[in-house]
N, C-alpha and C positions, 0 to 999 in steps of 0.2 A: 538789457540786451540791445546791442547796436543793430539797426535795421536798415532797410534800403533808403529811408529818408535822411540818412546821415548826410550832412552837408559836404560839398566838395572841399578839397584843400584850398585855402586861400592862396593867392599868387606867391606869397613869400614863405609858405609852409613847406619845407623840404624841397624847395625849388632852387636853392642856391648851393654850391659846393660847401660853403661853411655850414649850412643847416643840415646837409646830408652827412657830413663827417661827424657833427655833434650828435645827431639823432642816432646814428648807427652805433657810436661808442656807448651812448647812454642805454640803448636797448640791449646791449650785451652785458650791461651791469658794471662797467668799469669807470672809476673816477679817472681823472687826467693823470694823476700820480701813479695809479696802479697800471694804467695803460702804458705809461712810461716804462715801468718796471718790466712789463710783459713784452713790450715791442722795441724798446731802445729809442723810440722817438720822444724827445723831451717834452715835459708838460708845457714848457714856455712856447715851443714850436706849435704843439697842438692847440694851445689857447689862441695863438695868432691865426691859425687857419680857422678856428671855430667861430672867431669874432670878426673874421675878414680883415684884421689888421694887416696881414700879409696874405694875399689871394693865393689859393692853392694852385701850385703849378703842376705840370705833367710829372716832373721829377718827384714832387711831394706826394702826388696821387699814387705813384708807382710804389713809394715807400709805404703808404697806407695799405695798398692791396697786399703787399708782402706781410705787413703786420697783422692784418685781419686773418690772413690765410694761417698764421701760426695759432689763431684762436678758433680755427675751424669755421671761419666765415669767409665764403667766396664773394668777392665783389670785383668790379672792373674799373679801370681808370675813366672809361667813358661814362659810367654811372656817376662816379664821384665828381667829374668835371662838368657834365652836361645833363645828368639825369636820365640819359638815354642808354639803350642796350640792356643787357642782362642785369636784372635787380639783384641785390645781395641775397644770399641764401645761406642757410646753415648747412654744413657738410659733414656728414659722417663717413670717413674714409672707407672705400671699397664697396660699400652697399647703397646708401641712401643719401639724399640731400633733401632739404626743406626750403621751398622757394618762397621768398619774401615778394609778394606781388603788391600792386598798387593799392588793392583793397586793404590789405593788412596795414599799410602806411596810413591810410585814411583813418582806420580804427584806432591806430595808436595816437594819431593827432587828435581825434575826437576825445579819447580818454584823457589825454593830457589837458585839453582845453576845458573840460567839463568836471574836473576833480581837483580837490585841493591837494597841494604837495604830491604830485603824481610821481610814482616810480614804475618804470617798465623794465622788464628783463626777459631774457631768452632762457629757457630751460636747457642747461648745458650737460646734464648727465642723467642717468636712469634711476637716480635715488628715489624719485617720487612716483615711479611707474607702478601701476597702469594709469593713475590718475592724471599725471603730467607726463607727456612724452618728450623725448629729446627733440629740440627745435620749436617747441610750443612757446607762445608768448604769454606772459602774465603781467598783470598790473595791480597796483595798490596804492593807498594813500599813506604817505609817511607819517609815523608817529615818533615823538621823541623817545629815546631809550628809557627815560624815566617812566614812560607809560606802557612799556613793553608787556608788563604783567597782565594788561587787559586782553592780550592776545593768546594766553595759555590755551593750548589744545587746538589752535588754529594753523592753517597752512600760511606760511609767511615768506616774503622776500626779505632777506637778512643780509646786511652788509657788515662783515666783521671788522675789527680794528685794522686788519691787514689790508682792507680794501676789497677783498673776495667777496663776491655776492653768491649766495646760496638760496635755493628754494627748499624749505624744510618745515616740518611741523614743530611747534614750540612746546617745551615742557618747562616746569618750574625747576630752577637749579638752586644752588646754595647762595645764601647771602644776597638775594634779589637778582642773581644772574640767571641765564637761560641755559636750557639743554636743548640741542637741536638734533632731531632725528630723522631718519629715512623711513619711508613706508615700504620700500622694496628690500626685503631681507636678503635678496640674492645679489644686490648691487656690489659692484667692485669700485664704486666711486670713492675718491678721497673725501674725508670729512663727512662720511655717511652719518656719523654720530659725534657730536661735540658736547662735551659737558662743561657747565659753568663758564660759558664763553662771555666775552665783552664784545659789544656791538657799537657800530656807528649810527645805524639807522635801521628801521623795521617797518614793514607795511603787511597787512594781511592781504592775501590775494583775493581780489574781488572781481577781477577780469581775467578770463582765460580764453586764449585764441589758439585752437589747434590748427596746425598747418597741414596742407596735403602733402603726402610723401610722393616724391618723384623718383622712380627707379632709374638708375643710371644704366 
């Protein structure tokens, strides 16, 4: 459990446009290629921004704001470029949004720095309610797909071959594959249950951060 003695972010942790772009993309569970498919921003351009090969411009930041909005993440050009202003937040249209504050960023950074092969993701549907709510943050340590059988019966962050990231409980499938299933029988989420799926990577959820709900 992360407590009040957690160290402050170092000067270069999430303090540059490139690190903010990369961290936000990773936290919503997208590879560069899957982000390209979802947003239309090429993986090559995104790589250049994230590595600071080409510094993020105002025009580029506006494109990213629009891209993240399509993925239900609200952020501003000011935050992307300078780290100031309204921090990113998960937005559920019409009713609620989940604010990503500085403390969550510190916790994410702490988890990444103190765990091997860390994976951080945002819960993007209600398929695992009431245990995991929309907008919650979860983290785990990546295992090779060949070792996924060790996680049968566990709640996991799973990246499918398509690049989509899901939070699901894992069951044994056929021929060494996995079944992924939802805990919320009333969910309308796509892929609430997937049988005999192939995966890119998997991690058991070992860190869970609930976010405060802010009513609009």
